[in-house]
C-alpha positions in Angstrom: -19.6 20.7 -75.9 -16.8 18.2 -76.5 -14.9 16.1 -73.9 -11.4 14.6 -73.9 -11.6 10.8 -74.7 -9.8 8.7 -72.0 -9.3 5.0 -71.6 -10.6 3.0 -68.6 -7.8 0.4 -67.6 -9.6 -2.2 -65.6 -6.5 -3.9 -64.4 -5.5 -0.6 -62.8 -8.9 0.1 -61.3 -8.8 -3.6 -59.7 -5.4 -3.1 -58.2 -6.4 0.1 -56.6 -9.6 -1.4 -55.2 -7.8 -4.4 -53.9 -5.0 -2.2 -52.2 -7.6 -0.1 -50.3 -9.3 -3.2 -49.2 -5.9 -4.5 -47.9 -5.2 -1.4 -46.1 -8.6 -1.3 -44.5 -8.3 -4.6 -43.3 -5.0 -3.9 -41.5 -5.0 -0.3 -40.3 -2.5 -1.0 -37.6 0.4 1.2 -39.2 -1.9 4.1 -39.0 -3.2 3.2 -35.5 0.6 3.3 -34.4 1.3 6.7 -35.7 -2.1 7.9 -33.9 -1.1 6.1 -30.7 2.1 7.7 -30.7 0.9 11.2 -31.1 -1.9 10.7 -28.6 0.4 9.2 -25.9 2.8 12.2 -26.2 -0.1 14.6 -25.9 -1.4 12.8 -22.8 2.2 12.9 -21.1 2.6 16.6 -22.2 -0.8 17.2 -20.5 0.1 15.7 -17.4 3.5 17.4 -17.2 2.0 20.9 -17.6 -0.2 20.3 -14.7 -3.3 19.2 -16.6 -6.3 21.5 -17.9 -8.8 22.6 -15.4 -7.6 20.3 -12.9 -8.3 20.8 -9.1 -5.2 22.2 -7.2 -3.6 20.4 -4.3 -5.3 20.7 -1.0 -4.2 23.0 1.4 -3.3 20.4 3.8 -0.9 18.9 1.2 0.6 22.3 0.1 1.4 22.9 3.9 3.0 19.5 4.5 5.2 19.8 1.3 6.4 23.3 2.1 7.2 22.2 5.6 9.5 19.5 4.4 12.4 19.5 2.0 14.3 16.9 -0.1 17.2 16.5 2.0 17.6 15.0 5.3 19.0 18.1 7.2 17.2 21.2 8.0 18.9 24.7 8.1 19.6 24.4 11.8 21.8 21.4 10.9 19.3 18.8 12.5 17.7 15.7 11.0 14.2 16.3 9.6 11.8 15.1 12.3 9.6 13.2 9.7 12.8 11.2 8.7 13.4 9.8 12.3 9.5 9.5 12.8 9.1 7.4 9.8 12.0 5.1 10.3 11.2 4.6 14.1 7.5 3.8 12.9 9.1 1.2 10.6 10.9 -0.4 13.3 8.2 -0.7 15.6 5.9 -2.1 13.0 8.6 -4.6 12.1 9.0 -5.7 15.9 5.3 -6.4 15.9 5.6 -8.6 12.8 8.4 -10.4 14.6 6.2 -11.2 17.6 3.9 -12.9 15.4 6.6 -14.5 12.9 9.9 -14.8 15.0 13.0 -13.6 13.5 13.4 -14.9 9.8 16.3 -14.1 8.0 14.5 -11.4 6.1 13.2 -9.7 9.3 16.6 -9.6 10.7 18.2 -8.2 7.5 15.3 -5.4 7.5 16.0 -4.6 11.2 19.5 -4.2 10.7 19.0 -1.9 7.8 16.6 0.3 9.8 18.8 0.5 12.6 21.8 1.4 10.7 19.5 4.1 9.0 18.9 5.7 12.5 22.7 5.5 13.4 23.5 7.3 10.0 21.1 10.1 11.0 23.0 10.9 14.0 26.3 11.0 11.9 24.7 13.1 9.2 23.5 15.5 11.8 26.9 15.8 13.5 28.4 16.5 10.1 25.9 19.3 9.3 26.5 20.9 12.9 30.2 21.2 11.9 29.4 23.2 8.6 28.7 26.9 8.2 24.8 27.4 8.0 25.1 29.0 4.8 27.0 26.1 3.4 24.5 23.4 4.6 22.6 21.9 1.6 18.8 21.4 2.5 17.8 20.8 -1.3 14.5 22.1 -2.5 11.3 22.0 -0.8 9.1 19.1 -1.8 6.5 21.7 -2.9 9.0 23.0 -5.5 9.6 19.7 -6.9 6.4 17.8 -6.7 3.8 18.1 -9.5 0.5 16.9 -9.6 0.6 13.1 -10.9 4.3 13.4 -11.4 4.8 9.9 -11.9 1.7 9.2 -14.1 3.3 10.2 -17.5 5.8 7.1 -17.4 2.6 4.8 -16.8 0.9 5.5 -20.1 0.7 2.6 -22.3 -0.9 1.5 -25.7 -2.0 -2.0 -26.7 -3.1 -2.9 -30.2 -4.7 -6.2 -30.8 -7.0 -7.1 -33.6 -6.9 -3.7 -35.1 -8.3 -2.2 -31.8 -5.9 0.4 -30.0 -6.3 0.9 -26.4 -4.6 3.6 -24.4 -4.4 3.2 -20.6 -2.5 3.8 -17.4 -0.4 1.1 -16.1 -1.1 2.3 -12.6 -4.3 0.5 -12.8 -6.6 1.3 -9.7 -4.3 4.2 -8.8 -4.5 5.8 -12.3 -8.2 5.2 -12.4 -8.8 6.6 -9.1 -7.2 10.2 -10.3 -8.8 9.7 -13.9 -12.1 9.5 -12.4 -12.0 10.7 -9.1 -12.6 8.4 -6.0 -13.1 9.2 -2.3 -10.8 12.2 -1.3 -8.9 12.1 -4.7 -10.3 14.8 -6.9 -10.8 14.0 -10.5 -8.0 14.9 -12.8 -8.8 13.1 -16.2 -5.8 12.6 -18.2 -7.3 9.8 -20.5 -8.6 10.8 -22.9 -6.4 14.2 -23.4 -8.8 17.5 -23.3 -8.2 17.8 -27.1 -9.3 14.5 -28.0 -11.6 15.6 -30.8 -8.5 17.3 -32.5 -6.7 13.6 -32.3 -9.9 12.2 -33.8 -9.9 14.6 -36.6 -6.3 13.7 -37.4 -7.0 10.0 -37.4 -9.4 10.5 -40.0 -6.9 12.5 -42.1 -4.1 9.7 -41.5 -6.6 7.1 -42.7 -7.8 9.3 -45.6 -4.2 9.8 -46.8 -3.4 6.2 -46.4 -6.3 5.0 -48.4 -5.6 7.8 -51.1 -2.1 6.6 -51.4 -3.4 3.0 -51.7 -5.5 4.0 -54.5 -2.9 6.1 -56.2 0.0 3.5 -56.2 -2.1 0.2 -56.4 -0.2 -1.0 -53.2 -1.5 -2.7 -50.1 0.2 -3.8 -46.9 
């Protein structure tokens, strides 16, 4: 059998080898693309309620269903938990004052809390004047609060010395949810449930990048 003759150009081969070596030494562009994809997937998983995550505790659901996002109820009264929380903050501040005295910061905080209580009374008076059907009570917390709802905004990536680290800026709070701690059930969000798919994608990105380097002879 015959074969077609070809000519080996060593200069071109050497350029391709050098280009591949350059890209291997600096995979950051590929890792940045990978980090963007995995971060978007982590956020989407959290926002969707997670894969096989344990649901909220019955006590949590009961508490959220009994409270709304507005400060007035259907009856036109201020929600008891709002008044209770503000009153508790005032009592805590007064205990602090006994130890520290009336600092400028304490005075401002006290005035702010007292004003808030006064505003509750005014808001209740306004609500009482309205027809019950026109009172805006807002959605209940159970309708608005999703599991780990603030966690998507904490996801970060750090790329140093060709090493990519994906983590939650929530630190200990994030770790407590990711690993499970005490009464906090495990709701793992790093890595995402389809991590193997991302690793396969990373391999494809690297293969494509190195193939391009060999074909074009262009490094970083």
